[in-house]
N, C-alpha and C positions, 0 to 999 in steps of 0.2 A: 385697793393698792394703786399706786401711782406709776405713771410713765415718767422716768427720770433720766436726764442726761447727766453724765459725770465726766469731768475733765480734770486730769491730773492724777496719775495712777502710780505714784512713787511709794516710798516706804509707808506713808500714812494713807494716801488715797486708795491704794490697792486693797488693803483689808477693809477700809470703810465701805468701798463699793461692794465687796464680798458680803458684808453684813446686810446691806440693802437688798441684795439678791436673796439672801437667806430669809429675809423678812417678807419676801413675796413680791417685791417691786420689780417692774420691768425696766431694766437699765440699759441704756445705750452709752458706750464709753469711747473716750478718745485720749490718746497720749502720743507725744512725738516719739517716744521709745516703743518700738515695735514689740519688744519682749514684754514690757509692762502691759501693753494692749493685749497680747496673747494670753497673759495670765488672767486678765479681766474676762476674756472670752471663756477661758477654761473654768472660771468661777461662775459662769452663767450669763454674762452680759453679751450684748451685741456690739460689734465694732462699728464706729463711724470713721469716715475718711478725713474729716476735718473737725476742728473744735466747734465751729458754728453749726455743723450738721447734727450735733447731739441735741440741739434745741428744737429741731423740727418735730412738731407733734408732741413735745414734752410738756408735762404739767409743771415740772420742777427741774431746774438745772443746778447741780452741785459742782463747785470748783474747789480744787486743792492745789494751789500753785505756789511757786517759790517766792515771788516778790510782787510789789505793787505794779511794776511795769508790765508784768505778765498778766495780771488781773485786768488792768486797763485795756490791754491789747485784745485779750480773749473776748471781753464784753463789748468794747466800743469800736473795734475795727469794722470797716465796711461789710465784711463777710462774717462778722462776729456774732456772738450769742444774742445780743439785744436785737440786732437786725433780723436774725433768723427765727426768733421765738414768736409764738402767738401772743396776742393781747392777753394780759392777765397771768402770764407765766410767772412763777415764783423762782427767784434766783437766791441761792444760798452759797455764799463764798466762805469757805472754811480756811482759807489761807491766812497767814499772819502777815499783815502789811501795815503801812502807816495809816493813821486815822484820816488824813486829808484825802488820800486816794480812795479809801472805802466810801467816804461821803460823796466824792465826785462821781464814782461809778453808780452808786445808789441813785443819785440825782438823775443821771443819764437814763437809768432804767425807769424811773418814775415818769420822766418826760415821754417815754415810749409806751406808757400804760402798763408797766410791769412792777411787781413788788420785789424788793430785795432786802436781805438781811446779811450782815457780816456775822459770822459764827466761828471764830477761831477756836482751837481746841487745846486742851491740856490733858496730858496722860502718856504721850509717847507711843512707840510702835506696839508694845505689848497691849496697851489699853485699846488701841485701834483694832487690833486683831480680836480682842475679847469683847468688843462692843461696850467698853467701859470708859469712854472718853467723857470729859466735861466740856460742854459747849457754852461759851460766853456770847450772847446774842445781842446784836444791835439792830433795831428796826422798829417799825410801828407795831402797835398791839395786834393789828390784823395780820400783818406779815409774820409776826412771831407765832401766832396761833396756827397759821398754816404750816410753818416750818417745824414746829415742835414735834409732831408725830414722825416726821422724816428723821429728825435728829435723834429721837429716842431709839430708833433702830440701830444707831451707831454708838450710843453713849449711855452712861449711867446717870448723868445730870445735865439738864438743859436749863440755863438760867438767863432770864431776860435782863440785860444790863441797862437798857435804855434805848434811845433813838439811834439812828444809823451812825456808825462809828464808835458807839459805846462798847461794843464787843471787842473791837481792836484795842480800845483804851484799857479795858479790863485785862486783856491778855498781856499787853505791854507792862502794866503795873505788876501783874502776877509774876511774870517771868523775870522782871528786874529783882523782885523779892527772892525768887528761887535762886537766881545766880548769886546774889549776895549771901543767902543762907548756906548754899553749898560750899562757898569759899570759907565761911565761918566754921562749918562742921569739919572741913578738911584741916583747917588750922588747929582746931581742938585735938584732932587725932595726932597731928604732928607734934603738938606740945606734949600730949600723953606719952608718945614714944620717947621724947627727950627726957621726960621725968621718970621713965620706967614704969608707967601705969599700963597695965594690960588693956589692950583694945577692947576685948569683950567686956571687961569690967566697966570701962568708960561707956560703952553702948548700953549695958544693963542699967547703969545709974542715970545717964542723961536721958535715956528714953522714957524714964519715969520721973524726971525732975524738970527744972525750969528750962533746960537746954533742949527739950524735946521739940522736934520739928520734922516736916516731911523729908527733908534732905537727909536726916539721920535715920528715921525709923522706916521709911519706905524706899530709900535709895542710898543706903549707907555706902560711903565712898572707899571703905577699906574691905579687903577680903575677910571673910569669916562670919561676922555677926548676922548677915542677911543673905541666905543662899541665893535668892533671886536677883540680888543687885548686880549691876554690870561689873563691879569690882571683882566678883567671883567668876567672871567670864572674860577676863583680859581687857576689860574696859571697851569691849566692842560696843558700838553706839546703839543705845536705845533712844537717847536724845543727844544728837551729836554736838560736840563743842562748837562747831561752826554754826549750828542752828541757835545755840544759846548766844553766841556773839551777834548774830543777826538781830535777835530780840533786844539785846542790850544796846546795840546801835540805835534801833528804833526808839528805845526808851530815852536815850540821851538826846536824840533829835527832838523828841516830843518835849522833853524837859527844857531844852533851849528855846523852843518855840513858845512854850507856855510860861516860862520864867520860874520853873520849879527848881528848888535847890536839892540836888540828889548826889552828894559827894560820894557815897558808897556805891551808888549805881555807876558813877563815872569810873571809879576805881575798879569795879568788877568788869566793866567794859574793857579797860586797859589790860587787866590780867588775862581775860579770855582772848583779847587781840594778840597778846604776846604768845599765849599758848598755841593759838591757831597759826601763828607765823613760824612755829617750831615743828619738829617732827612729831610732836604729840597732837597736832591739829586734827588728826583723823580719828581721835578717840572720842568716847562718850564724854559728856560735859563733867561727869564726876571724876574723870581722869585729871582734872585740874589739880588734884592732890599730888600727882606726879610732877607737874610743873612747879608747884610750890616747894617741893622737895629738891628741885634742881635736877631731876632725872631727865636724861636726854631721850629716852624711848621707853 
């Protein structure tokens, strides 16, 4: 078992940490939110007084942070993780950030004699709690081999996407596809309503026909067909609309930089931006069906 530092204990990071503890790892945690840190301690972790302190004596440091600027700061500030960690420490960043920052921080870690992987996740809060996340990992073969058993304690699938930054590239592409497909599924149900087709019948048919996709069969955006979907729980966030918007913004920034033509990705970003600017912005991303219907809340 490993000594692990863990920074970022929000809706995803908190349950991820708990699964590392359950797997027998010795975890030292930090978050600016004192309540989140208390929950980590209650789960069996030790509390650190600063982010960099989690790296002292750790074999591995895991981070789950909101954006690239937070990742850069936590790792590269004078009192940050890179400075505080021992030579040979493995860094695993599970945040979803831009590719350029992921590579920049990995380069800084390498210059300090440490290995780093970017390992963003797919699956949402329920998968984080159930150790059923999918990890898309960017880094060297050696770093991936070291990271894999740690990530397996938190997920059902750990996939090596390529060199540093490839994990973030995979996550951005995947979530652009997810955002587009969710809007498509929502439009199909809206059309079914307009045509008088029963929603359950559409679900039963499309889930076994060419319209089948994850947004339909695992995260159905209308109440009824899938009891576990957020639609049956008032669209309370499993994966918040604001998080989908963040990923779509990253996808469009990457598309602009790389010269990729992604018109549906751009339109999905626009739709989620408008949703998040409205009173519906606090809902789950599947709540976009309410926005498309013109509902105010």
